[in-house]
OpenMM code with the backbone's topology and positions (N, CA, C; nanometers):
from openmm import Vec3, app, unit

residues = "MET GLU GLN ALA ILE ASP LYS GLU THR LEU LEU ASN ARG VAL LYS THR THR VAL GLN SER LEU VAL PRO GLY ALA GLU ILE ILE LEU TYR GLY SER ARG ALA THR GLY THR ALA SER PRO ASP SER ASP TRP ASP PHE LEU ILE LEU LEU PRO PHE PRO VAL ASP ARG LYS LEU GLU ILE GLN ILE LYS ASP CYS LEU TYR ASP ILE GLU LEU GLU THR ASN THR VAL LEU SER SER ILE ILE ARG SER LYS LYS GLU TRP MET SER GLU ARG TYR ALA VAL LEU PRO LEU ARG ARG GLN ILE GLU THR TYR GLY ILE ALA ILE".split()
positions = [
    Vec3(-2.2164, -0.1610, 0.5749),
    Vec3(-2.1076, -0.1247, 0.4882),
    Vec3(-2.1263, 0.0191, 0.4422),
    Vec3(-2.0181, 0.0981, 0.4474),
    Vec3(-2.0233, 0.2374, 0.4040),
    Vec3(-2.0108, 0.2468, 0.2529),
    Vec3(-2.0403, 0.3630, 0.2006),
    Vec3(-2.0128, 0.3925, 0.0607),
    Vec3(-1.8628, 0.4168, 0.0470),
    Vec3(-1.8132, 0.4078, -0.0753),
    Vec3(-1.6724, 0.4368, -0.1006),
    Vec3(-1.6420, 0.5791, -0.0532),
    Vec3(-1.5233, 0.5986, 0.0001),
    Vec3(-1.4861, 0.7294, 0.0531),
    Vec3(-1.3923, 0.7999, -0.0440),
    Vec3(-1.3726, 0.9295, -0.0227),
    Vec3(-1.2883, 1.0053, -0.1143),
    Vec3(-1.1414, 0.9653, -0.0984),
    Vec3(-1.0634, 1.0001, -0.1994),
    Vec3(-0.9233, 0.9573, -0.2089),
    Vec3(-0.8414, 0.9978, -0.0873),
    Vec3(-0.8460, 1.1242, -0.0502),
    Vec3(-0.7624, 1.1715, 0.0609),
    Vec3(-0.7989, 1.1028, 0.1922),
    Vec3(-0.9261, 1.0839, 0.2158),
    Vec3(-0.9699, 1.0164, 0.3381),
    Vec3(-0.9199, 0.8730, 0.3406),
    Vec3(-0.9314, 0.8042, 0.2279),
    Vec3(-0.8845, 0.6658, 0.2210),
    Vec3(-0.7336, 0.6579, 0.2405),
    Vec3(-0.6589, 0.7443, 0.1727),
    Vec3(-0.5132, 0.7424, 0.1865),
    Vec3(-0.4709, 0.7711, 0.3300),
    Vec3(-0.5353, 0.8683, 0.3934),
    Vec3(-0.5034, 0.8982, 0.5334),
    Vec3(-0.5366, 0.7803, 0.6236),
    Vec3(-0.6460, 0.7143, 0.5957),
    Vec3(-0.6865, 0.5980, 0.6761),
    Vec3(-0.5854, 0.4844, 0.6634),
    Vec3(-0.5420, 0.4567, 0.5413),
    Vec3(-0.4416, 0.3519, 0.5197),
    Vec3(-0.3118, 0.3889, 0.5907),
    Vec3(-0.2668, 0.5115, 0.5736),
    Vec3(-0.1413, 0.5554, 0.6352),
    Vec3(-0.1484, 0.5464, 0.7873),
    Vec3(-0.2543, 0.5971, 0.8451),
    Vec3(-0.2702, 0.5938, 0.9906),
    Vec3(-0.2743, 0.4508, 1.0427),
    Vec3(-0.3459, 0.3653, 0.9729),
    Vec3(-0.3592, 0.2259, 1.0150),
    Vec3(-0.2254, 0.1546, 1.0109),
    Vec3(-0.1549, 0.1666, 0.8997),
    Vec3(-0.0262, 0.0973, 0.8858),
    Vec3(0.0750, 0.1530, 0.9853),
    Vec3(0.0821, 0.2849, 0.9974),
    Vec3(0.1823, 0.3433, 1.0862),
    Vec3(0.1490, 0.3242, 1.2338),
    Vec3(0.0247, 0.2935, 1.2662),
    Vec3(-0.0067, 0.2597, 1.4057),
    Vec3(0.0497, 0.1217, 1.4403),
    Vec3(0.0597, 0.0357, 1.3404),
    Vec3(0.1190, -0.0969, 1.3613),
    Vec3(0.2704, -0.0930, 1.3500),
    Vec3(0.3205, -0.0142, 1.2558),
    Vec3(0.4644, -0.0062, 1.2296),
    Vec3(0.5034, 0.1405, 1.2118),
    Vec3(0.5369, 0.2082, 1.3220),
    Vec3(0.5834, 0.3461, 1.3086),
    Vec3(0.7062, 0.3497, 1.2167),
    Vec3(0.7094, 0.4467, 1.1291),
    Vec3(0.8211, 0.4571, 1.0359),
    Vec3(0.8002, 0.3842, 0.9045),
    Vec3(0.6888, 0.3135, 0.8920),
    Vec3(0.6593, 0.2465, 0.7647),
    Vec3(0.6361, 0.3516, 0.6568),
    Vec3(0.6830, 0.3223, 0.5364),
    Vec3(0.6583, 0.4086, 0.4214),
    Vec3(0.5477, 0.3444, 0.3383),
    Vec3(0.4520, 0.4236, 0.2952),
    Vec3(0.3416, 0.3729, 0.2144),
    Vec3(0.3417, 0.4491, 0.0828),
    Vec3(0.3424, 0.3738, -0.0266),
    Vec3(0.3458, 0.4332, -0.1597),
    Vec3(0.2259, 0.3822, -0.2397),
    Vec3(0.1468, 0.4747, -0.2890),
    Vec3(0.0365, 0.4413, -0.3783),
    Vec3(0.0939, 0.4261, -0.5182),
    Vec3(0.0576, 0.3177, -0.5856),
    Vec3(0.1027, 0.2995, -0.7233),
    Vec3(-0.0123, 0.2435, -0.8065),
    Vec3(0.0138, 0.2221, -0.9342),
    Vec3(-0.0894, 0.1679, -1.0221),
    Vec3(-0.1804, 0.2764, -1.0759),
    Vec3(-0.2968, 0.2347, -1.1223),
    Vec3(-0.3878, 0.3270, -1.1911),
    Vec3(-0.4363, 0.4414, -1.1028),
    Vec3(-0.4461, 0.4183, -0.9726),
    Vec3(-0.4897, 0.5273, -0.8832),
    Vec3(-0.3824, 0.6353, -0.8736),
    Vec3(-0.2561, 0.5961, -0.8863),
    Vec3(-0.1468, 0.6938, -0.8811),
    Vec3(-0.1290, 0.7660, -1.0139),
    Vec3(-0.1557, 0.6960, -1.1234),
    Vec3(-0.1341, 0.7565, -1.2551),
    Vec3(-0.2547, 0.8338, -1.3062),
    Vec3(-0.3666, 0.8230, -1.2358),
    Vec3(-0.4867, 0.8944, -1.2776),
    Vec3(-0.5644, 0.8238, -1.3871),
    Vec3(-0.5375, 0.6951, -1.4064),
    Vec3(-0.6063, 0.6195, -1.5116),
    Vec3(-0.7065, 0.5191, -1.4552),
    Vec3(-0.7404, 0.5339, -1.3293),
    Vec3(-0.8299, 0.4383, -1.2634),
    Vec3(-0.9743, 0.4567, -1.3077),
    Vec3(-1.0452, 0.3469, -1.3089),
    Vec3(-1.1904, 0.3518, -1.3262),
    Vec3(-1.2514, 0.3509, -1.1858),
    Vec3(-1.3790, 0.3787, -1.1713),
    Vec3(-1.4398, 0.3787, -1.0377),
    Vec3(-1.4237, 0.2460, -0.9625),
    Vec3(-1.4131, 0.1361, -1.0354),
    Vec3(-1.4008, 0.0052, -0.9711),
    Vec3(-1.2568, -0.0420, -0.9543),
    Vec3(-1.1600, 0.0396, -0.9909),
    Vec3(-1.0198, -0.0012, -0.9794),
    Vec3(-0.9809, -0.0221, -0.8340),
    Vec3(-0.8868, -0.1136, -0.8133),
    Vec3(-0.8353, -0.1342, -0.6787),
    Vec3(-0.7339, -0.0252, -0.6456),
    Vec3(-0.6918, -0.0243, -0.5217),
    Vec3(-0.5906, 0.0681, -0.4719),
    Vec3(-0.4664, -0.0152, -0.4429),
    Vec3(-0.3547, 0.0167, -0.5090),
    Vec3(-0.2310, -0.0597, -0.4937),
    Vec3(-0.1349, 0.0151, -0.4028),
    Vec3(-0.0847, -0.0562, -0.3019),
    Vec3(0.0078, 0.0048, -0.2071),
    Vec3(0.1335, -0.0794, -0.1928),
    Vec3(0.2479, -0.0123, -0.1936),
    Vec3(0.3741, -0.0726, -0.1533),
    Vec3(0.3998, -0.0227, -0.0124),
    Vec3(0.4174, -0.1157, 0.0799),
    Vec3(0.4417, -0.0805, 0.2195),
    Vec3(0.5826, -0.1258, 0.2537),
    Vec3(0.6685, -0.0294, 0.2850),
    Vec3(0.8082, -0.0574, 0.3164),
    Vec3(0.8307, -0.0400, 0.4658),
    Vec3(0.8819, -0.1456, 0.5277),
    Vec3(0.9057, -0.1441, 0.6716),
    Vec3(1.0534, -0.1208, 0.7000),
    Vec3(1.0850, -0.0619, 0.8161),
    Vec3(1.2244, -0.0330, 0.8487),
    Vec3(1.3012, -0.1542, 0.9017),
    Vec3(1.2402, -0.2708, 0.8976),
    Vec3(1.3037, -0.3938, 0.9467),
    Vec3(1.2473, -0.5120, 0.8682),
    Vec3(1.3097, -0.6293, 0.8788),
    Vec3(1.2603, -0.7458, 0.8037),
    Vec3(1.1150, -0.7790, 0.8377),
    Vec3(1.0437, -0.8235, 0.7363),
    Vec3(0.9015, -0.8556, 0.7502),
    Vec3(0.8869, -1.0029, 0.7850),
    Vec3(0.8127, -1.0306, 0.8916),
    Vec3(0.7793, -1.1704, 0.9195),
    Vec3(0.6333, -1.1937, 0.8818),
    Vec3(0.5996, -1.3184, 0.8644),
    Vec3(0.4657, -1.3548, 0.8162),
    Vec3(0.3558, -1.3058, 0.9110),
    Vec3(0.3817, -1.3119, 1.0411),
    Vec3(0.2812, -1.2705, 1.1393),
    Vec3(0.2462, -1.1220, 1.1227),
    Vec3(0.3479, -1.0382, 1.1075),
    Vec3(0.3239, -0.8949, 1.0907),
    Vec3(0.2572, -0.8666, 0.9564),
    Vec3(0.2985, -0.9368, 0.8526),
    Vec3(0.2365, -0.9183, 0.7216),
    Vec3(0.0866, -0.9485, 0.7281),
    Vec3(0.0509, -1.0569, 0.7946),
    Vec3(-0.0905, -1.0929, 0.8094),
    Vec3(-0.1645, -0.9878, 0.8917),
    Vec3(-0.1010, -0.9391, 0.9968),
    Vec3(-0.1634, -0.8371, 1.0817),
    Vec3(-0.1934, -0.7099, 1.0008),
    Vec3(-0.0980, -0.6668, 0.9197),
    Vec3(-0.1192, -0.5477, 0.8369),
    Vec3(-0.2311, -0.5722, 0.7364),
    Vec3(-0.2263, -0.6861, 0.6684),
    Vec3(-0.3287, -0.7175, 0.5674),
    Vec3(-0.4674, -0.7308, 0.6303),
    Vec3(-0.4750, -0.7852, 0.7515),
    Vec3(-0.6041, -0.7940, 0.8211),
    Vec3(-0.6616, -0.6549, 0.8477),
    Vec3(-0.5766, -0.5620, 0.8901),
    Vec3(-0.6232, -0.4250, 0.9150),
    Vec3(-0.6665, -0.3568, 0.7854),
    Vec3(-0.5939, -0.3820, 0.6775),
    Vec3(-0.6342, -0.3264, 0.5482),
    Vec3(-0.7656, -0.3880, 0.5016),
    Vec3(-0.7849, -0.5155, 0.5304),
    Vec3(-0.9101, -0.5821, 0.4939),
    Vec3(-1.0284, -0.5180, 0.5663),
    Vec3(-1.0075, -0.4810, 0.6922),
    Vec3(-1.1138, -0.4117, 0.7659),
    Vec3(-1.1528, -0.2819, 0.6947),
    Vec3(-1.0525, -0.2098, 0.6439),
    Vec3(-1.0809, -0.0866, 0.5691),
    Vec3(-1.1590, -0.1198, 0.4423),
    Vec3(-1.1209, -0.2270, 0.3750),
    Vec3(-1.1934, -0.2689, 0.2542),
    Vec3(-1.3412, -0.2914, 0.2845),
    Vec3(-1.3677, -0.3639, 0.3914),
    Vec3(-1.5062, -0.3948, 0.4267),
    Vec3(-1.5853, -0.2698, 0.4621),
    Vec3(-1.5213, -0.1786, 0.5333),
    Vec3(-1.5901, -0.0574, 0.5776),
    Vec3(-1.6125, 0.0435, 0.4648),
    Vec3(-1.5281, 0.0384, 0.3618),
    Vec3(-1.5345, 0.1405, 0.2569),
    Vec3(-1.5779, 0.0868, 0.1205),
    Vec3(-1.5994, -0.0427, 0.1125),
    Vec3(-1.6403, -0.1054, -0.0136),
    Vec3(-1.5392, -0.0797, -0.1253),
    Vec3(-1.4105, -0.0903, -0.0905),
    Vec3(-1.3016, -0.0741, -0.1864),
    Vec3(-1.2126, -0.1975, -0.1805),
    Vec3(-1.1286, -0.2135, -0.2821),
    Vec3(-1.0324, -0.3236, -0.2842),
    Vec3(-0.8930, -0.2642, -0.2681),
    Vec3(-0.8212, -0.3097, -0.1652),
    Vec3(-0.6857, -0.2640, -0.1384),
    Vec3(-0.5897, -0.3798, -0.1635),
    Vec3(-0.4911, -0.3567, -0.2481),
    Vec3(-0.3878, -0.4568, -0.2744),
    Vec3(-0.2573, -0.4046, -0.2164),
    Vec3(-0.1810, -0.4927, -0.1534),
    Vec3(-0.0581, -0.4454, -0.0907),
    Vec3(0.0571, -0.5419, -0.1125),
    Vec3(0.1737, -0.4826, -0.1306),
    Vec3(0.3008, -0.5540, -0.1273),
    Vec3(0.3706, -0.5022, -0.0031),
    Vec3(0.4134, -0.5930, 0.0840),
    Vec3(0.4773, -0.5538, 0.2094),
    Vec3(0.6180, -0.6126, 0.2112),
    Vec3(0.7180, -0.5260, 0.2184),
    Vec3(0.8577, -0.5676, 0.2189),
    Vec3(0.9349, -0.4763, 0.3133),
    Vec3(1.0544, -0.5207, 0.3520),
    Vec3(1.1431, -0.4287, 0.4223),
    Vec3(1.2018, -0.3350, 0.3170),
    Vec3(1.2342, -0.2150, 0.3577),
    Vec3(1.2925, -0.1199, 0.2625),
    Vec3(1.4242, -0.1742, 0.2092),
    Vec3(1.5023, -0.2369, 0.2968),
    Vec3(1.6316, -0.2924, 0.2550),
    Vec3(1.6120, -0.3990, 0.1474),
    Vec3(1.5162, -0.4878, 0.1678),
    Vec3(1.4893, -0.5924, 0.0692),
    Vec3(1.4423, -0.5304, -0.0628),
    Vec3(1.3495, -0.4349, -0.0560),
    Vec3(1.2947, -0.3733, -0.1764),
    Vec3(1.4032, -0.3022, -0.2572),
    Vec3(1.5012, -0.2427, -0.1895),
    Vec3(1.6074, -0.1693, -0.2576),
    Vec3(1.7215, -0.2605, -0.3038),
    Vec3(1.7135, -0.3885, -0.2747),
    Vec3(1.8201, -0.4823, -0.3119),
    Vec3(1.8204, -0.5087, -0.4624),
    Vec3(1.9299, -0.5675, -0.5097),
    Vec3(1.9426, -0.6004, -0.6519),
    Vec3(1.8346, -0.6974, -0.6973),
    Vec3(1.7892, -0.7808, -0.6068),
    Vec3(1.6853, -0.8790, -0.6398),
    Vec3(1.5612, -0.8118, -0.6989),
    Vec3(1.5249, -0.6976, -0.6431),
    Vec3(1.4059, -0.6263, -0.6892),
    Vec3(1.4375, -0.5187, -0.7934),
    Vec3(1.5653, -0.4834, -0.8081),
    Vec3(1.6035, -0.3753, -0.8998),
    Vec3(1.5666, -0.4050, -1.0444),
    Vec3(1.5608, -0.5319, -1.0804),
    Vec3(1.5339, -0.5692, -1.2195),
    Vec3(1.3845, -0.5779, -1.2511),
    Vec3(1.3009, -0.5658, -1.1521),
    Vec3(1.1571, -0.5807, -1.1744),
    Vec3(1.0969, -0.4578, -1.2430),
    Vec3(1.0205, -0.4789, -1.3489),
    Vec3(0.9499, -0.3661, -1.4109),
    Vec3(0.8574, -0.2953, -1.3113),
    Vec3(0.7987, -0.3709, -1.2185),
    Vec3(0.7102, -0.3100, -1.1193),
    Vec3(0.7848, -0.2078, -1.0351),
    Vec3(0.9078, -0.2395, -0.9958),
    Vec3(0.9839, -0.1438, -0.9152),
    Vec3(1.0081, -0.0157, -0.9941),
    Vec3(1.0428, -0.0295, -1.1197),
    Vec3(1.0661, 0.0902, -1.2020),
    Vec3(0.9374, 0.1717, -1.2162),
    Vec3(0.8250, 0.1028, -1.2319),
    Vec3(0.6970, 0.1731, -1.2438),
    Vec3(0.6659, 0.2485, -1.1148),
    Vec3(0.6878, 0.1830, -1.0005),
    Vec3(0.6597, 0.2477, -0.8720),
    Vec3(0.7522, 0.3665, -0.8507),
    Vec3(0.8803, 0.3517, -0.8869),
    Vec3(0.9743, 0.4629, -0.8715),
    Vec3(0.9362, 0.5808, -0.9612),
    Vec3(0.8799, 0.5523, -1.0770),
    Vec3(0.8434, 0.6576, -1.1717),
    Vec3(0.7106, 0.7240, -1.1369),
    Vec3(0.6105, 0.6432, -1.1041),
    Vec3(0.4745, 0.6954, -1.0890),
    Vec3(0.4185, 0.6894, -0.9469),
    Vec3(0.4886, 0.6220, -0.8566),
    Vec3(0.4362, 0.6055, -0.7217),
    Vec3(0.4245, 0.7373, -0.6471),
    Vec3(0.3299, 0.7411, -0.5547),
    Vec3(0.3053, 0.8605, -0.4734),
    Vec3(0.3183, 0.8221, -0.3267),
    Vec3(0.4178, 0.8797, -0.2589),
    Vec3(0.4338, 0.8549, -0.1153),
    Vec3(0.3182, 0.9207, -0.0419),
    Vec3(0.2596, 0.8463, 0.0518),
    Vec3(0.1498, 0.9049, 0.1294),
    Vec3(0.1896, 0.9148, 0.2752),
] * unit.nanometer
topology = app.Topology()
chain = topology.addChain("A")
for resn in residues:
    res = topology.addResidue(resn, chain)
    for name in ("N", "CA", "C"):
        topology.addAtom(name, app.Element.getBySymbol(name[0]), res)
């Protein structure tokens, strides 16, 4: 197991990994790592928006690849995976989390 890696390296690794599986996917860092309030042990929160509907098989495939990064870097990665269309729908518009991500999220 490696030591934790620096922020830019980790973000690039997540982006490259996700986009190798789903070209055109948007990845947004949110939570304490995005707001600068993280502690050294804080997890990394990602919203992953796909250009098409998400099926369970693809969601598991993405999460498995992120888990590999977790094991290699000794970090915790949390992810929400949705289609961009679903995320932008009225169903999600009322969520405080969506407003927080829109306000503080960082596209990577």
